[in-house]
C-alpha positions in Angstrom: -12.4 12.4 11.8 -13.1 8.7 10.5 -10.0 6.9 9.0 -10.5 6.2 5.6 -10.1 2.4 4.6 -10.3 0.1 1.3 -11.9 -3.2 2.0 -10.8 -5.7 -1.0 -13.0 -8.4 -0.6 -12.6 -12.0 -2.2 -16.3 -13.2 -2.0 -15.2 -17.0 -3.6 -12.7 -17.2 -0.2 -13.7 -20.1 2.1 -15.6 -21.9 -0.8 -18.1 -18.8 -1.0 -18.2 -18.0 2.7 -16.4 -14.8 2.7 -19.0 -13.7 0.1 -21.8 -14.4 2.5 -20.3 -12.8 5.8 -18.6 -10.0 4.2 -21.3 -7.4 4.3 -22.1 -7.8 7.6 -18.8 -7.9 9.0 -17.8 -4.9 6.8 -20.8 -2.7 8.6 -19.7 -3.5 12.2 -16.3 -1.6 11.2 -18.5 1.1 10.1 -20.4 1.3 12.9 -16.9 1.6 15.1 -16.2 4.6 13.2 -14.3 3.8 10.2 -14.9 4.8 6.5 -14.6 2.2 4.4 -14.8 1.8 0.4 -15.3 -1.9 -0.6 -14.2 -3.3 -4.0 -14.7 -7.1 -4.8 -12.4 -9.5 -6.6 -13.8 -11.7 -9.5 -10.4 -13.1 -10.7 -7.4 -13.8 -9.5 -4.9 -11.4 -9.1 -7.2 -8.9 -9.5 -6.7 -7.5 -5.4 -3.4 -6.8 -6.3 -4.3 -4.2 -9.1 -7.0 -2.5 -6.8 -4.7 -2.1 -4.3 -2.0 -0.4 -6.4 -4.4 1.7 -8.1 -5.9 2.9 -4.7 -2.6 3.2 -3.2 -1.4 5.5 -5.9 -4.8 7.6 -5.4 -3.8 8.1 -2.1 -5.2 5.3 0.2 -2.9 4.1 2.8 -5.4 1.7 5.3 -6.6 -1.7 3.7 -8.2 -4.6 5.0 -8.2 -7.7 3.7 -11.4 -9.7 3.4 -10.5 -13.3 2.5 -7.6 -15.8 3.4 -4.2 -15.7 3.1 -4.4 -15.4 -0.5 -6.2 -12.0 -0.6 -3.7 -10.7 2.0 -0.6 -11.7 -0.2 -2.4 -10.1 -3.6 -2.8 -7.0 -1.3 0.6 -6.7 -0.3 2.3 -7.3 -3.7 -0.3 -4.5 -4.8 1.4 -2.2 -1.9 5.0 -2.9 -2.7 7.6 -2.0 -4.5 5.5 1.8 -4.2 5.4 1.8 -0.4 9.0 1.7 -0.3 9.4 5.0 -1.1 5.7 6.4 -0.8 3.7 6.8 2.8 3.6 3.7 4.7 0.6 1.6 4.6 -1.6 -0.4 6.9 -3.3 -3.6 6.5 -5.6 -5.1 8.7 -7.3 -8.6 8.0 -11.2 -9.7 8.2 -10.5 -13.6 7.9 -13.7 -15.1 6.1 -11.1 -17.5 4.1 -10.1 -20.9 4.2 -6.9 -20.7 5.6 -5.7 -17.5 7.7 -2.2 -18.4 8.6 -0.6 -15.0 9.2 -3.0 -14.0 11.6 -2.3 -16.7 13.7 1.0 -15.4 15.1 -1.2 -12.7 17.3 -4.8 -14.3 18.2 -6.9 -17.1 17.7 -9.9 -14.6 17.8 -10.1 -13.5 13.8 -12.5 -11.2 12.9 -13.4 -10.0 16.7 -9.9 -9.2 17.3 -9.5 -7.1 14.2 -12.7 -5.4 15.2 -11.3 -4.7 18.5 -8.0 -3.3 16.9 -9.4 -1.1 14.6 -11.7 0.6 17.3 -8.3 1.1 19.0 -6.1 2.2 16.2 -3.9 -0.5 17.2 -1.1 -1.3 14.8 2.2 -2.7 14.7 5.5 -2.9 12.3 5.8 -5.9 10.1 8.6 -6.9 8.1 8.2 -7.9 4.6 9.9 -10.1 2.4 11.1 -9.3 -0.7 11.6 -12.7 -3.6 13.6 -11.6 -6.7 13.1 -14.3 -9.3 13.9 -14.6 -13.0 10.5 -13.1 -14.3 10.7 -9.9 -11.5 9.7 -9.4 -7.7 7.3 -10.7 -5.7 6.7 -9.8 -1.8 5.0 -11.7 1.3 4.4 -11.4 5.0 4.1 -14.7 5.6 6.0 -18.1 4.2 7.7 -19.3 0.9 8.7 -23.3 0.8 10.1 -25.6 -1.4 10.1 -29.3 -1.7 7.5 -31.2 0.5 5.2 -28.4 1.4 5.2 -26.8 -1.6 4.2 -30.2 -3.6 1.7 -30.7 -1.1 0.1 -26.7 -1.3 -0.3 -27.2 -5.2 -2.1 -30.6 -4.7 -4.2 -28.8 -2.1 -5.4 -26.2 -4.1 -5.7 -27.9 -7.0 -7.5 -31.0 -5.8 -8.6 -30.0 -2.2 -9.1 -26.4 -1.7 -12.5 -26.5 -0.6 -11.8 -28.9 2.1 -9.7 -26.2 4.0 -7.3 -27.9 7.1 -8.5 -30.8 6.2 -7.9 -30.8 2.2 -4.1 -29.9 3.4 -4.2 -32.7 5.1 -5.4 -35.0 2.4 -2.7 -33.7 -0.2 0.0 -34.6 2.7 -0.9 -38.2 2.8 -1.4 -38.5 -1.3 2.4 -37.1 -1.3 3.6 -40.1 1.3 2.9 -42.0 -1.8 5.1 -40.0 -4.2 8.5 -39.9 -2.1 11.4 -37.7 -3.0 13.9 -35.6 -1.8 15.4 -32.8 -4.0 18.5 -30.3 -4.0 17.5 -26.5 -4.1 21.0 -25.1 -4.0 21.2 -21.9 -1.8 23.3 -19.8 0.3 22.5 -17.7 3.3 23.7 -14.3 4.1 26.1 -14.6 1.1 28.3 -16.4 3.0 29.8 -19.9 3.4 29.7 -22.6 1.2 26.5 -23.4 -1.3 24.1 -26.0 0.2 23.4 -28.1 -2.7 22.4 -31.5 -0.6 19.1 -33.3 -1.0 16.0 -31.7 1.4 12.5 -33.0 2.6 11.9 -29.0 2.4 13.0 -25.8 2.8 10.8 -22.7 4.3 11.7 -18.9 4.2 9.3 -17.3 6.9 8.2 -14.3 8.2 5.7 -15.7 10.7 4.9 -18.9 12.6 2.1 -20.7 10.7 0.8 -22.2 7.4 -1.6 -24.4 6.4 -4.1 -23.0 9.1 -2.5 -24.4 12.4 1.0 -25.9 11.4 3.9 -24.4 12.9 6.7 -24.6 10.5 8.6 -21.8 12.0 8.1 -21.8 15.5 11.0 -19.2 16.4 9.7 -16.7 13.7 8.5 -12.7 14.6 7.3 -10.8 12.3 8.8 -7.4 13.1 12.5 -8.8 14.1 14.0 -7.8 11.0 15.0 -11.7 10.1 14.0 -14.4 7.7 13.2 -17.6 9.4 15.0 -20.2 7.6 13.9 -24.1 8.3 15.5 -27.0 6.4 14.7 -30.5 6.9 17.3 -33.1 5.4 16.0 -36.2 3.6 13.8 -38.2 6.3 12.2 -41.1 5.0 8.7 -42.0 4.5 7.7 -43.6 7.8 10.2 -41.0 9.7 7.9 -38.2 8.4 4.5 -40.2 9.3 6.0 -40.4 12.9 6.9 -36.9 13.1 4.0 -35.1 11.2 2.4 -34.1 14.6 5.4 -32.0 15.7 4.4 -29.9 12.8 1.9 -28.6 14.4 3.6 -27.9 17.8 6.7 -26.6 16.3 8.8 -29.4 17.8 9.8 -31.1 14.4 12.7 -28.5 14.5 14.8 -30.3 17.1 14.9 -33.4 15.2 18.5 -34.2 14.2 17.5 -34.2 10.2 16.5 -30.6 10.9 17.9 -27.0 11.0 17.1 -23.5 11.5 18.4 -20.2 11.0 17.6 -16.1 11.2 19.0 -14.9 8.2 18.4 -11.4 6.4 19.4 -12.7 2.6 19.1 -15.9 0.8 20.4 -16.4 -2.5 19.7 -19.3 -4.8 20.7 -21.2 -7.9 18.0 -23.6 -8.9 18.8 -23.7 -12.5 15.2 -23.5 -13.7 11.8 -23.2 -12.2 10.2 -25.4 -9.5 6.9 -25.6 -7.7 6.9 -22.7 -4.7 4.5 -22.4 -2.3 3.9 -18.8 -1.4 1.4 -17.1 1.6 -0.9 -20.4 0.3 -0.2 -19.6 -3.6 1.0 -22.3 -5.9 3.6 -20.7 -8.3 6.1 -22.1 -10.4 9.2 -19.9 -10.2 12.9 -20.0 -11.0 14.0 -18.2 -7.4 17.0 -15.9 -7.6 17.2 -14.1 -4.1 15.3 -13.4 -0.9 15.6 -10.4 1.6 14.1 -8.7 4.6 12.6 -5.5 4.1 12.4 -4.8 8.3 9.2 -2.7 9.5 8.0 -2.2 5.7 4.2 -1.8 6.7 2.1 -1.5 9.8 -0.3 -4.3 10.3 -3.5 -3.7 12.4 -3.5 -6.4 15.0 
């Protein structure tokens, strides 16, 4: 008996590359014995609606055909219903611009996913819940505040079609406008509030962002913790010198960097700020983050 999947395709991902490659890639999935229903998105947020409706109709196996943004929207369609309903599974056919989450497991992208589908290789994955002033969001890769969020907003707005090169162009654009900001927060409801100025804060479930940038080298998507990385007020030239270390993960050894594995983070931001969450740029007043251990399965 074949396993029934819903493939949600973002044809615009990767500058339209996904729309061209998706039909043949999905046909390869079908040839391995999977029953696949296909839905295409035509606007932002539609993947969330499609996933939510399909989950209510009984689908539990999903394929994200696109980039990180497609996966993010699907996760937000599955949760919070999946916390009380049947356990969902998500596989990735990475045909978009950035596919950061999958890099924790493989560099082979589509080929590795096809192998995992053929052998029904699944593993548990944590999900992180963000409570903000207007509601809740869920993610499986990373949330950032400060420099990466500002860079991400610029990259999405001005350089998205350029992929990883666009992200680097945005980095250098923000080296011109240089600032350190305070994002008052507290870890695991203990100790004093951190109100010091920072270059950035990241709250990760997996290692990579922006394609190959290893912001959280100690993150593990199934360890039941949020990987917290804080970088203090480094100066412009210091960041330029240290930038290559963001791709190796050794930046966390810098004297101005710190990290921790936590289960909850509380914020006192006093208003909305730019947030980068799984490749999506939003403006939110964050209230709290909490880990949902092993809340779903990933096919990899």
